[in-house]
C-alpha positions, 0 to 999 in steps of 0.5 A: 673368553668366547661366549658359550651358550648354557646347555639345558637338559632336555625338558623330558629329563625333568619329568617324573615317569609314573604309571597306573599299576595294572598287575591284577590284569595281565597283558594290560599296558600301563598308562603313562602319567605326568608328574601332576598325576594327569595322564599323558594324553599325547602318548595315546590317541583317543582310539588307543585309549578306547581300546585299552579301556575296552580291554580293561573292562573285559579283564575286570568282567572275567576276574569277577566272573560277571554274567553275560548280562552284566558284562554287557552292562559294564561295556555300556559304562565305557562311554562314561568312563572314557571321559574321565582321567585314565588314572581313574579308569581302573577304580571306577570300572572295578567299583561298577563291576563289583556292584553288578556282581552283587546284583548278579549274586542277588538274582542267583540267590532269589532264583535259588530260593524260588526253585527251592520253594517250588521243590518244597511245594511239589514234595509236599503235594507228593507226601500229601497224596501218599499220606497214610489213610484208613479204609472206610471199613477200618474207620467204621470199625473204630467208630463202632468200638467207641459207641460200644464203650460209651454205652457201657453202664459201668462207665465213669469217664467219657473221655475214652479215646486213649482206652479205645486206642489201647484196645485196638492193639489187640491183634486177635480182635483187630488184626489189621489195625493192630499191625498198623499201630506198630508203625509210628507214623500210622499209629499217629493217624489212627490215634487221631481218627480214634479221638475224632470218633470218640468226640462224635460219639459223645456228642451223639449220645448226649444229644440223644438223651437230651432230646429224648427228654426236652425236645418238643418233637423228639422226646420219648419214653425210657424204653424207646430211648434205650432201644434207639441208643442200643441199636445205634451203638450195636448192642444186641442184648440190653441189660437192666444196668443199661436201662438203669443208667439211662434212666438216671441220666434222663432224670438228671437232664430233667432236673438240670434243664438250664445246663443241658438244654438242646442247642442248635448245633446238636448232631443229627441223631437220626442220620447217625443211626 
Protein backbone atom coordinates (compact mmCIF):
# COMPACT_ATOMS: atom_id res chain seq x y z
CA UNK A 1 0.00 0.00 0.00
CA UNK A 2 1.49 3.20 -1.01
CA UNK A 3 2.40 5.42 1.90
CA UNK A 4 0.05 8.35 2.17
CA UNK A 5 0.58 11.42 4.24
CA UNK A 6 -2.34 12.52 6.36
CA UNK A 7 -3.53 15.91 5.45
CA UNK A 8 -4.51 18.20 8.27
CA UNK A 9 -6.82 21.17 7.70
CA UNK A 10 -5.16 24.53 7.75
CA UNK A 11 -4.49 25.82 11.21
CA UNK A 12 -6.75 28.74 10.57
CA UNK A 13 -9.76 26.45 10.20
CA UNK A 14 -9.45 25.53 13.90
CA UNK A 15 -9.79 29.13 14.96
CA UNK A 16 -13.14 30.47 16.11
CA UNK A 17 -13.65 33.89 14.61
CA UNK A 18 -14.97 36.46 17.13
CA UNK A 19 -15.27 40.23 17.19
CA UNK A 20 -16.09 43.15 19.50
CA UNK A 21 -19.55 44.55 18.62
CA UNK A 22 -19.41 48.16 17.52
CA UNK A 23 -23.02 48.61 16.44
CA UNK A 24 -23.34 51.79 18.48
CA UNK A 25 -20.60 53.45 16.45
CA UNK A 26 -21.44 53.31 12.75
CA UNK A 27 -18.52 52.96 10.36
CA UNK A 28 -16.11 51.58 12.94
CA UNK A 29 -14.70 48.19 11.86
CA UNK A 30 -14.82 45.30 14.28
CA UNK A 31 -11.63 44.14 15.97
CA UNK A 32 -10.76 40.46 15.20
CA UNK A 33 -10.36 38.33 18.31
CA UNK A 34 -8.72 34.98 18.92
CA UNK A 35 -10.58 32.09 20.53
CA UNK A 36 -9.07 33.03 23.86
CA UNK A 37 -10.51 36.50 23.67
CA UNK A 38 -7.17 38.11 22.92
CA UNK A 39 -7.08 40.46 19.95
CA UNK A 40 -5.27 39.22 16.90
CA UNK A 41 -2.58 41.82 16.94
CA UNK A 42 -1.02 40.27 13.87
CA UNK A 43 -3.91 41.59 11.77
CA UNK A 44 -3.50 45.12 12.95
CA UNK A 45 -0.29 46.98 13.22
CA UNK A 46 0.17 49.60 15.90
CA UNK A 47 -0.58 52.48 13.55
CA UNK A 48 -3.90 50.97 12.50
CA UNK A 49 -4.84 50.27 16.14
CA UNK A 50 -4.09 53.87 17.07
CA UNK A 51 -6.23 55.12 14.17
CA UNK A 52 -9.18 52.91 15.13
CA UNK A 53 -8.90 53.91 18.78
CA UNK A 54 -8.91 57.56 17.75
CA UNK A 55 -12.06 56.97 15.68
CA UNK A 56 -13.69 55.14 18.57
CA UNK A 57 -12.97 58.04 20.92
CA UNK A 58 -14.42 60.53 18.44
CA UNK A 59 -17.60 58.51 18.02
CA UNK A 60 -18.10 58.14 21.78
CA UNK A 61 -17.50 61.86 22.31
CA UNK A 62 -20.06 62.71 19.60
CA UNK A 63 -22.58 60.16 20.91
CA UNK A 64 -22.39 61.68 24.42
CA UNK A 65 -22.18 65.24 23.09
CA UNK A 66 -19.11 66.06 25.16
CA UNK A 67 -17.96 69.65 25.34
CA UNK A 68 -14.77 70.54 23.49
CA UNK A 69 -12.89 70.61 26.80
CA UNK A 70 -13.80 67.08 27.83
CA UNK A 71 -13.48 65.78 24.27
CA UNK A 72 -9.85 66.88 24.39
CA UNK A 73 -9.47 65.24 27.81
CA UNK A 74 -10.86 61.98 26.40
CA UNK A 75 -8.32 62.00 23.56
CA UNK A 76 -5.52 62.43 26.12
CA UNK A 77 -6.81 59.19 27.62
CA UNK A 78 -5.90 57.37 24.38
CA UNK A 79 -2.29 56.76 25.39
CA UNK A 80 -3.45 54.83 28.45
CA UNK A 81 -6.13 52.82 26.66
CA UNK A 82 -3.87 51.88 23.78
CA UNK A 83 -1.83 49.65 26.09
CA UNK A 84 -4.96 47.63 26.92
CA UNK A 85 -6.33 44.69 24.99
CA UNK A 86 -8.52 46.14 22.17
CA UNK A 87 -11.38 44.04 23.52
CA UNK A 88 -11.54 46.45 26.47
CA UNK A 89 -11.26 49.68 24.50
CA UNK A 90 -14.93 50.36 24.07
CA UNK A 91 -16.04 49.76 27.67
CA UNK A 92 -13.07 51.72 29.03
CA UNK A 93 -13.59 54.69 26.72
CA UNK A 94 -17.34 54.80 27.33
CA UNK A 95 -16.83 54.60 31.09
CA UNK A 96 -14.34 57.46 31.04
CA UNK A 97 -16.48 59.50 28.66
CA UNK A 98 -19.53 59.00 30.89
CA UNK A 99 -17.58 60.38 33.84
CA UNK A 100 -16.55 63.41 31.77
CA UNK A 101 -20.18 63.90 30.72
CA UNK A 102 -21.23 63.91 34.38
CA UNK A 103 -18.64 66.58 35.12
CA UNK A 104 -19.88 68.46 32.07
CA UNK A 105 -23.46 68.37 33.38
CA UNK A 106 -22.30 69.42 36.84
CA UNK A 107 -20.49 72.47 35.49
CA UNK A 108 -23.50 73.39 33.36
CA UNK A 109 -25.81 73.17 36.37
CA UNK A 110 -23.45 75.19 38.59
CA UNK A 111 -23.15 77.87 35.91
CA UNK A 112 -26.93 77.99 35.57
CA UNK A 113 -27.33 78.33 39.35
CA UNK A 114 -24.78 81.14 39.42
CA UNK A 115 -26.53 82.96 36.57
CA UNK A 116 -29.90 82.52 38.29
CA UNK A 117 -28.53 83.97 41.52
CA UNK A 118 -27.18 86.97 39.63
CA UNK A 119 -30.54 87.50 37.92
CA UNK A 120 -32.37 87.27 41.26
CA UNK A 121 -30.03 89.81 42.84
CA UNK A 122 -30.43 92.20 39.92
CA UNK A 123 -34.21 91.82 39.97
CA UNK A 124 -34.27 92.32 43.73
CA UNK A 125 -32.26 95.54 43.40
CA UNK A 126 -34.59 96.83 40.71
CA UNK A 127 -37.67 96.00 42.78
CA UNK A 128 -36.15 97.68 45.83
CA UNK A 129 -35.53 100.84 43.85
CA UNK A 130 -39.06 100.81 42.50
CA UNK A 131 -40.70 99.97 45.83
CA UNK A 132 -43.47 102.34 46.79
CA UNK A 133 -42.59 104.92 49.41
CA UNK A 134 -44.62 107.75 50.90
CA UNK A 135 -43.57 111.33 50.37
CA UNK A 136 -42.30 113.15 53.45
CA UNK A 137 -45.41 115.35 53.56
CA UNK A 138 -47.67 112.31 53.49
CA UNK A 139 -45.68 110.63 56.27
CA UNK A 140 -45.89 113.80 58.36
CA UNK A 141 -49.64 113.86 57.78
CA UNK A 142 -49.92 110.39 59.32
CA UNK A 143 -47.68 111.42 62.21
CA UNK A 144 -49.89 114.43 62.92
CA UNK A 145 -52.99 112.22 62.96
CA UNK A 146 -51.37 109.83 65.47
CA UNK A 147 -50.48 112.74 67.76
CA UNK A 148 -54.03 114.06 67.65
CA UNK A 149 -55.40 110.63 68.53
CA UNK A 150 -53.16 110.15 71.53
CA UNK A 151 -54.11 113.55 73.00
CA UNK A 152 -57.80 112.69 72.92
CA UNK A 153 -58.95 112.94 76.60
CA UNK A 154 -61.52 110.19 76.07
CA UNK A 155 -59.00 107.68 74.79
CA UNK A 156 -58.97 104.36 76.62
CA UNK A 157 -56.77 102.31 74.32
CA UNK A 158 -53.36 103.57 73.23
CA UNK A 159 -52.79 100.90 70.61
CA UNK A 160 -54.49 102.99 67.94
CA UNK A 161 -52.59 102.14 64.73
CA UNK A 162 -55.53 100.27 63.19
CA UNK A 163 -57.88 103.12 64.14
CA UNK A 164 -55.61 105.66 62.45
CA UNK A 165 -55.33 103.47 59.35
CA UNK A 166 -59.12 103.29 59.05
CA UNK A 167 -59.37 107.07 59.38
CA UNK A 168 -56.95 107.51 56.47
CA UNK A 169 -59.50 105.85 54.18
CA UNK A 170 -61.61 109.02 54.39
CA UNK A 171 -61.11 110.41 50.90
CA UNK A 172 -62.53 113.80 51.90
CA UNK A 173 -59.82 114.39 54.52
CA UNK A 174 -56.99 112.34 53.04
CA UNK A 175 -57.60 112.12 49.27
CA UNK A 176 -54.11 110.97 48.25
CA UNK A 177 -53.62 108.46 51.06
CA UNK A 178 -57.14 107.10 50.65
CA UNK A 179 -56.39 106.48 46.98
CA UNK A 180 -53.15 104.67 47.84
CA UNK A 181 -54.91 102.47 50.40
CA UNK A 182 -57.13 101.05 47.65
CA UNK A 183 -54.01 99.44 46.21
CA UNK A 184 -53.10 96.25 48.08
CA UNK A 185 -49.31 96.72 47.85
CA UNK A 186 -49.37 100.40 48.75
CA UNK A 187 -51.85 99.73 51.54
CA UNK A 188 -49.33 97.45 53.28
CA UNK A 189 -46.66 100.12 53.08
CA UNK A 190 -48.98 102.75 54.56
CA UNK A 191 -50.06 100.45 57.39
CA UNK A 192 -46.41 99.83 58.26
CA UNK A 193 -45.78 103.61 58.38
CA UNK A 194 -48.86 104.12 60.56
CA UNK A 195 -47.71 101.48 63.05
CA UNK A 196 -44.25 103.01 63.22
CA UNK A 197 -45.59 106.50 63.87
CA UNK A 198 -48.08 105.23 66.46
CA UNK A 199 -45.26 103.59 68.39
CA UNK A 200 -43.13 106.74 68.20
CA UNK A 201 -46.00 108.94 69.40
CA UNK A 202 -46.74 106.69 72.39
CA UNK A 203 -43.11 106.83 73.47
CA UNK A 204 -43.03 110.62 73.07
CA UNK A 205 -46.19 111.12 75.09
CA UNK A 206 -45.07 108.80 77.88
CA UNK A 207 -41.61 110.36 78.07
CA UNK A 208 -43.08 113.88 78.16
CA UNK A 209 -45.38 113.06 81.08
CA UNK A 210 -42.77 111.12 83.04
CA UNK A 211 -40.09 113.77 82.66
CA UNK A 212 -42.53 116.55 83.56
CA UNK A 213 -42.86 114.89 86.97
CA UNK A 214 -39.64 112.99 87.69
CA UNK A 215 -36.81 114.44 85.62
CA UNK A 216 -34.50 116.61 87.80
CA UNK A 217 -34.04 119.25 85.10
CA UNK A 218 -37.10 118.94 82.85
CA UNK A 219 -39.92 118.59 85.34
CA UNK A 220 -42.54 121.32 85.21
CA UNK A 221 -46.01 122.30 86.37
CA UNK A 222 -49.31 121.05 85.01
CA UNK A 223 -49.99 124.10 82.84
CA UNK A 224 -46.66 123.97 81.07
CA UNK A 225 -46.95 120.21 80.58
CA UNK A 226 -50.38 120.55 78.98
CA UNK A 227 -49.30 123.40 76.72
CA UNK A 228 -46.15 121.64 75.49
CA UNK A 229 -48.00 118.42 74.70
CA UNK A 230 -50.86 120.25 73.03
CA UNK A 231 -48.41 122.19 70.85
CA UNK A 232 -46.52 119.05 69.81
CA UNK A 233 -49.77 117.24 69.01
CA UNK A 234 -51.17 120.13 66.95
CA UNK A 235 -54.01 120.92 69.37
CA UNK A 236 -55.13 124.54 69.07
CA UNK A 237 -57.88 124.54 71.69
CA UNK A 238 -57.22 123.03 75.11
CA UNK A 239 -60.33 121.79 76.90
CA UNK A 240 -60.82 121.12 80.63
CA UNK A 241 -61.04 117.41 79.87
CA UNK A 242 -57.56 117.51 78.33
CA UNK A 243 -56.14 119.20 81.39
CA UNK A 244 -57.89 116.79 83.74
CA UNK A 245 -56.61 113.79 81.76
CA UNK A 246 -52.99 114.92 82.00
CA UNK A 247 -53.37 115.83 85.69
CA UNK A 248 -54.60 112.31 86.46
CA UNK A 249 -51.76 110.71 84.51
CA UNK A 250 -49.15 112.91 86.24
CA UNK A 251 -50.57 111.89 89.63
CA UNK A 252 -50.36 108.23 88.64
CA UNK A 253 -46.69 108.74 87.77
CA UNK A 254 -45.99 110.27 91.19
CA UNK A 255 -47.59 107.31 92.93
CA UNK A 256 -45.83 104.69 90.83
CA UNK A 257 -42.31 106.02 90.42
CA UNK A 258 -40.78 102.55 90.46
CA UNK A 259 -42.85 101.53 87.43
CA UNK A 260 -42.60 104.63 85.26
CA UNK A 261 -39.11 105.86 86.13
CA UNK A 262 -37.25 107.81 83.45
CA UNK A 263 -35.04 105.51 81.35
CA UNK A 264 -31.96 106.28 79.32
CA UNK A 265 -33.68 105.39 76.06
CA UNK A 266 -36.47 107.96 76.41
CA UNK A 267 -36.92 109.87 73.12
CA UNK A 268 -35.78 113.47 72.77
CA UNK A 269 -39.03 115.36 73.34
CA UNK A 270 -37.52 118.74 72.54
CA UNK A 271 -36.42 117.50 69.12
CA UNK A 272 -39.89 116.11 68.41
CA UNK A 273 -41.64 119.42 69.07
